[in-house]
C-alpha positions as CSV (number, residue, x, y, z in Angstrom):
1,X,110.2,120.6,138.5
2,X,112.2,119.7,135.5
3,X,111.0,121.5,132.3
4,X,111.3,119.5,129.2
5,X,111.9,121.5,126.1
6,X,110.7,120.4,122.7
7,X,113.3,118.7,120.7
8,X,114.8,121.2,118.3
9,X,115.6,120.4,114.7
10,X,114.6,121.2,111.1
11,X,110.8,121.1,110.6
12,X,109.5,118.9,107.8
13,X,108.8,120.9,104.7
14,X,105.1,121.2,103.8
15,X,104.3,118.7,101.0
16,X,107.3,116.4,101.8
17,X,105.0,113.4,102.5
18,X,103.1,113.9,99.3
19,X,106.3,114.4,97.3
20,X,107.6,111.1,98.7
21,X,104.4,109.3,97.7
22,X,104.4,110.7,94.2
23,X,108.1,109.9,93.8
24,X,107.5,106.4,95.0
25,X,104.5,105.9,92.8
26,X,106.5,106.9,89.7
27,X,109.5,104.8,90.6
28,X,107.6,101.6,91.7
29,X,105.3,101.8,88.7
30,X,108.3,102.0,86.4
31,X,110.7,99.6,88.2
32,X,108.6,97.5,90.5
33,X,108.2,97.4,94.3
34,X,111.2,95.1,95.1
35,X,113.6,97.0,92.8
36,X,112.6,100.4,94.3
37,X,114.8,101.2,97.3
38,X,114.1,103.9,99.8
39,X,117.4,105.6,98.9
40,X,116.3,106.0,95.3
41,X,112.8,107.2,96.3
42,X,114.2,110.0,98.6
43,X,116.6,111.0,95.9
44,X,113.8,111.3,93.4
45,X,111.8,113.3,95.9
46,X,114.9,115.4,96.7
47,X,114.6,115.0,100.5
48,X,116.9,113.6,103.2
49,X,116.6,109.8,103.9
50,X,115.6,110.5,107.5
51,X,112.5,112.3,106.2
52,X,111.1,109.0,104.9
53,X,110.9,107.5,108.4
54,X,109.3,110.7,109.7
55,X,106.2,109.8,107.7
56,X,106.4,106.0,107.1
57,X,107.2,103.3,109.6
58,X,108.5,100.9,106.9
59,X,108.7,100.4,103.1
60,X,105.6,98.1,103.4
61,X,103.6,100.9,105.0
62,X,104.8,103.3,102.3
63,X,103.8,100.7,99.7
64,X,100.2,100.8,101.0
65,X,100.2,104.6,100.7
66,X,101.4,104.4,97.1
67,X,98.7,101.9,96.3
68,X,96.1,104.2,97.8
69,X,97.3,107.2,95.9
70,X,97.4,105.3,92.6
71,X,93.9,103.9,93.1
72,X,92.4,107.3,94.1
73,X,93.8,108.8,90.9
74,X,92.6,106.0,88.7
75,X,89.1,106.0,90.4
76,X,88.8,109.7,89.7
77,X,89.4,109.1,86.0
78,X,87.0,106.2,85.9
79,X,84.3,108.2,87.6
80,X,84.8,111.0,85.1
81,X,84.0,108.6,82.3
82,X,81.2,106.6,83.9
83,X,79.4,109.7,85.2
84,X,79.1,111.3,81.8
85,X,75.4,111.7,81.5
86,X,75.7,112.6,77.8
87,X,76.6,109.0,76.9
88,X,74.7,105.8,77.4
89,X,76.2,103.4,80.0
90,X,77.7,101.1,77.4
91,X,79.2,104.0,75.5
92,X,80.8,105.3,78.8
93,X,82.4,102.0,79.4
94,X,83.7,101.8,75.9
95,X,85.1,105.3,76.0
96,X,87.0,104.6,79.2
97,X,88.7,101.5,77.8
98,X,89.4,103.4,74.5
99,X,91.1,106.1,76.6
100,X,93.2,103.5,78.5
101,X,94.2,101.6,75.3
102,X,95.4,104.9,73.8
103,X,97.4,105.8,76.9
104,X,99.1,102.4,76.9
105,X,100.0,102.7,73.2
106,X,101.5,106.1,74.0
107,X,103.7,104.6,76.7
108,X,104.9,101.8,74.5
109,X,102.8,99.2,76.5
110,X,104.9,99.7,79.7
111,X,104.0,99.6,83.3
112,X,100.4,98.4,83.1
113,X,98.2,98.7,86.2
114,X,100.0,99.3,89.5
115,X,97.4,97.4,91.4
116,X,97.9,94.4,89.2
117,X,101.7,94.8,89.4
118,X,101.6,94.8,93.2
119,X,99.3,91.8,93.2
120,X,101.8,89.8,91.2
121,X,104.8,91.0,93.1
122,X,103.9,91.5,96.8
123,X,100.5,90.2,97.7
124,X,101.9,86.8,98.6
125,X,104.4,88.3,101.0
126,X,102.5,91.1,102.7
127,X,99.1,90.8,104.3
128,X,98.6,94.6,104.7
129,X,99.4,95.2,101.0
130,X,97.1,92.4,100.0
131,X,94.3,93.9,102.1
132,X,94.7,97.3,100.5
133,X,94.7,95.7,97.0
134,X,91.5,93.8,97.8
135,X,89.8,97.0,99.0
136,X,90.7,99.0,95.9
137,X,89.8,96.3,93.5
138,X,86.4,96.2,95.1
139,X,86.0,99.9,94.7
140,X,86.9,99.7,91.0
141,X,84.5,96.8,90.5
142,X,81.7,98.7,92.3
143,X,82.0,101.6,89.8
144,X,81.8,99.2,86.9
145,X,78.9,97.4,88.5
146,X,76.8,100.6,88.9
147,X,77.3,101.5,85.2
148,X,76.5,98.0,84.0
149,X,73.4,97.9,86.2
150,X,72.2,101.1,84.7
151,X,72.8,99.7,81.2
152,X,70.8,96.6,82.2
153,X,67.9,98.8,83.5
154,X,67.9,100.6,80.2
155,X,67.9,97.4,78.3
156,X,71.2,97.9,76.4
157,X,73.1,95.3,78.5
158,X,71.8,91.8,78.9
159,X,70.7,90.3,82.2
160,X,72.1,86.8,81.7
161,X,74.5,87.6,84.5
162,X,74.1,90.0,87.5
163,X,75.9,93.3,87.2
164,X,78.4,92.5,90.0
165,X,79.5,89.3,88.3
166,X,79.9,91.1,85.0
167,X,81.9,93.9,86.7
168,X,84.3,91.5,88.4
169,X,84.8,89.5,85.2
170,X,85.5,92.6,83.2
171,X,88.0,93.9,85.8
172,X,89.7,90.6,86.1
173,X,89.9,90.2,82.3
174,X,91.3,93.7,81.9
175,X,94.0,93.0,84.5
176,X,95.0,89.8,82.7
177,X,95.0,91.6,79.3
178,X,97.4,94.2,80.8
179,X,99.9,91.5,81.8
180,X,99.8,90.0,78.3
181,X,100.2,93.5,76.9
182,X,103.4,94.1,78.9
183,X,104.8,90.7,78.0
184,X,104.1,91.0,74.3
185,X,104.6,94.8,74.0
186,X,101.5,94.9,71.9
187,X,97.9,96.2,72.1
188,X,96.5,92.9,70.7
189,X,95.5,91.6,74.1
190,X,93.7,94.9,74.8
191,X,91.9,94.9,71.4
192,X,90.9,91.2,72.0
193,X,89.6,92.1,75.4
194,X,87.5,95.0,74.0
195,X,86.2,93.0,71.1
196,X,84.9,90.1,73.2
197,X,83.6,92.2,76.1
198,X,81.7,94.7,74.0
199,X,80.9,92.3,71.1
200,X,79.6,89.5,73.2
201,X,79.7,89.7,77.0
202,X,78.0,93.1,77.3
203,X,76.4,93.2,73.8
């Protein structure tokens, strides 16, 4: 009987997959999905190009992993703000957006939201990327919805619209404000968003 030996070769280094995802996240967020080539990503991660295909079947599959990583990180931050029991629900929401506006000012209004960027650049051309975006937008909206519903239960947010509709509207408006922010290199769209949402929509 023929005995087949395992193929010998260098073993992937622990953490290589995560290093590639983080390198890709940084590069795609800064330069865009189409402009970010696999060669540039592996160079940023300091790994051989062949390592990329050890973990990812294609650039498209890699893109979904980058989307997942970005969303998971952003959701953790959002949960941190919206679960702060020391603040009322409306104050938690306002604190979150204040934090994001400060961060975008510090980055000179660059990059915006990676989910929004992918939506504009790749959703029309990749079903799998679009499906991941839909899933993550729903997760973000669900966190806003729970906080808004709590505010409605406490009587500090009006009930003219259901919490899920308000959550979707706020997320959609925020994503649009981020696009204007990048185009204008200004925080004015973000300030207008906050003024209307907290002065009228949720007030």
